[in-house]
N, C-alpha and C positions, 0 to 999 in steps of 0.2 A: 217790603217783601214779606209774603206769608210764610211763617215757619211751619203751621199746621194748616192743611187744606183737606177737609173731609167733605166729600159730595155724595149725598144719598146713600149712607152707609146702613147696610142691613146685616145682621148676624143672626144665624139660626143654629140652634142645637137640636137637631132632629125635628120634632114638630114645634118645639118652642121657638118663638121668635123673641130674641133678647133686645135687638136694636132695630128700630123702624124708621129708616130713612132719614137719619141724622145729617145735618149739615152744619159744619163748624170750621170757621176761619180764625186762626190766631196770629196776628202780626208779631214781628220781632220785638222782644222787650215787654210783651204783655203778659200778665198773671191772670190766667183764666181759671175760675172756680166752678167745679162740676158738683152739682148738689143733687141728691136724690136718695130715696130709701133703698134699702137692700133689694137686689133683684131688678133695680131700674135699668141697668145697662151701662152703668159708669165703667166698671171694671173691663167689661167686654170691649168698649170703645178704647180704652187705654191699652189693652192688649193688642189690639189691631195696630195701634200706632207704635207699640213696641215690638212689632213683627212677630209676637208670639202666638197670634191667632190668624191663620191664613185662609180659613174658610168663611169668606164673607163676599158680599156684593156691594158694588159701589167703587169709588175712586178715592183713595187716600194717599196723600203726599206729605212728606217732611222735607222742608227746604227745597220743594220742586222735585223730590225723588220719589217715585213710586214705591210704596212699602211692599207690594206684592211682587213686583218684578226685579227690584234691587234692595232686598232686605239687608244685606251685609253693609252697603253703602249708607242705609239709614241707621243702623246700629252705631256706626261711627259718629253719628250726629246726635244721638240721644243719650240720656241717663234715665233708667227706669228704676224707681224704688217702689217695690210691691209692699202690700201690708203685712208682709211676715218676713222674718229674717232666716235665711238658710242656716244649716248647721255647720259650723266651723270650729268644732271643740278643741282641736290640737293646734290651733294657730294663736299667735299673739296678734295685737292690733297692727303692729308693724309688719309681721309676716303676711297678714291678710291683705294689706295695701300693696305690698310688693308683689304678691301673687296676681292681683287684678291689674297692677301697672304693667306687668309682663304680658298678661292677656290683652290689654290695650295696645301692646307693641310700643310702649314708651321706652326710649333708649335707656340702657342701664345707667348711664352717667347722669341722667336727668331725674331718674326716680326718687332719690333721696330728698332732692330739693322740692319736687312736686308734692311728695308725701308729707313733707313738713308744713308746706303751705295749706294744704286741705285740712290737716290736723288742727292747725292754727285757726283756720276759718270756722271749723266745726267745734273749737274748744275741746279737743281731745288729746293735745300734746302731752298732757301728764299721764295719759293712759298708753302710751307708746309700747310698753313691754307687758301690758295686762293680757291675760287670755281673753279672747273674744267671748268665750262662753260665760265669763265672770262678769260681764258688763250687764247693766241695768237695761231694761227695754228701751228707755229714752236714750241711752248711750249708743245702743245698738242702732237705733233709727238714725242718730247723727253719724254713726260710722257708715251706715248705707249711703248717706248723702255724701260723705267724704269719698267713698268708692266711686260713685258715679261722677264725681267732679273731676277725678284724676285726668281724664282726657279732654276736659274743657268743652263739654257738649253744648250744641246750640239749644237743645229743648230738654227740660226735665219733666218727666212723667211721674207724679207723685200720687200713689193710690193709697188714700187714708193713712198719711204719714203720722198723724197724731192718735191713731187708734190705739187704745189700751194705755196710753200715757197717763201718769199722775198730773195734777194741775201744775206743778213746777216744771216738769219735763215738757208739758204742752206749751208753756210760755217760752221756754228755751227754744223749742222747735219753731214757734212762730217768729222769735227774733231772728232765728238763723234764715228762715225764709225771706224776712224782710231784707236782710243783708243781701241775699242772692237777687232779689228783686232791685235792690239799688245798684248791684253790679251790672244790670241790664240783661239778666237771663230771662229767657222765655220759659214760662212755667205753666203746666197743666196740672192742677191739683184737685183731687176729689176728697170730699169730707163730709161728715154729718155736723161738724162743728160750725154752725151757719153763721153766728156772729163774728167768728175769727175770719171766715172766708170774706165776709163783708168788709172787714178792716184791711185785709191783705190785697184783695183781687182788684184788678181794673175793670174786669168784666165777669159775669156769673151767667152759667147756664143751668136751668132747672129741668131735670129730666125725670119722667115717670113712665113706667110701662114701655120703655124703650123709645119714647118720643120726647123730644125737646119742647116743653111747654112754654119756656120764657128764656129769653137771652138778652143780655145787654148789661149796662152799668147798674149799680144798685138803684140809683135814682130813676133811671129809665124803667126798671121793673116795677118800681113803686108808682111811676106815673101810669104805666099800662094797667095797674091794678086799681088805680083810683084810690089808694090807701091814704088815710089822713096823716099829716104830720103836725105834731104839737109844737108851737113855738112860745117860749116863755119871754115875756117882756116886762121889764120894770120901767116905770114912767114917773115923772114928777106929776103930782096932783092927779092921781088916779081917781077916776070917778065913773059912775054909771052912764053918765052922758058920753064919755069917751068910748066906753065899751059898746054903747049903742051904735055910735058912728062906724066903729070897725066892724060891727056885725052886718052892716049894709054893704060891705065891699064884696064884690062877686068872688066867689071861691073860699070865702071864710064860712066854715060850718058852724062854729060857735065860738063865744068868748065868755071865759070864766073868770070872775074877780076873785083871786086868792089872797091870802094874807099880805104879800108884798109885791105881787105881780099880777100879770094878766096871763092866762093859758089860752092861747088861740089855736083852734083847730083848723087846718088849711088843706083843701084838696089841691095837691101840688100839679095835677093835671089841668087845673083851671087857673091857678095863681101861684107864681113862683115865690120862693122865700124873698128874693131880692125885690120883686113888685110889691110884696107886703110891706117891707120896710118903707118903700116910697109912699105907700098909701098912709102909713102911721104918720110920717112926717107931714103928709098933706092934711091929716087930722089935727095938726099942730100939737102932736104928742112930743113931749121933751124926753127922749129916750135915754135911760141909764144903762140898760141891759137888753140885749136881743140874742136870745139863744135858741136856735132849733134843736129839738131832741135828735139824737141819733136814731137811724131807721132800725126797726126790729126785723131782721132777716127771717126769723122764725115765723112771723106773721105772714110774710109773702109765701113762705114755703107751704104753710098750712092752707093758704087761700088757694094756691095754684094746683096742689096735688090732692088726690082723693085716697091715698094709701094704697094704690094699685101697683102690682108688679107685673113683669112681662109674662 
């Protein structure tokens, strides 16, 4: 079942067209990463899904529910975390969560247990009596996630959740999102921290000037771009003769003999990593190590976009 189903979405602010015909389908349990420069249309798309932006064209549904015609029903299914934290200076963490538990119409007798569970999940149990205003930005972001988890939503909409966080808080946020992913939550997350999205997301969409310029798994995007992947291989009896044999394999761009290994550059749209391994075995290479380099999401982003905004 599709949790998010966006068909031909257009968003205009006067004469400015922010979103131009986006199509986006996210099945249950998927973590979808939304990548794009400022002004690309990420936040506008998320606000439409969060029922906060009603002036749009196209069809947008959450769990099959139309966001334009049944916004209240959609709100019961989503948890929205914007890139800023509202002002709640006079509340403690416990009071803040009790307030929103009441707003979500959670029965009074169940609130304490549910609040304890979300505080434990977000590692904020020790801050139960702390004033919200005294929390660090990283803790406020985790508290925002605790808030939207109170009613156990089907979809989490996270708009730049790591924005402005220090490195430690960013790692903590990433680990929390991994835990939510393992719980089977469906998540739409926008971010500029590209390599972290590549590690976390099952699929990624790259948006620029309101248009989706690429969409798919990280490997699919690299295949579309024809980007090179470097594979490091250690073999017994490394030689120029072996390197020359490997260079003749279709899809191999180059083979560099380094101190203790071969660095093989491969066009993955022509030769899969698995097939490369098979060719090495066919070349009678006795393999000690076979290590493909992790893909560099920044490279894909720079190649696909031109720095345009809507």
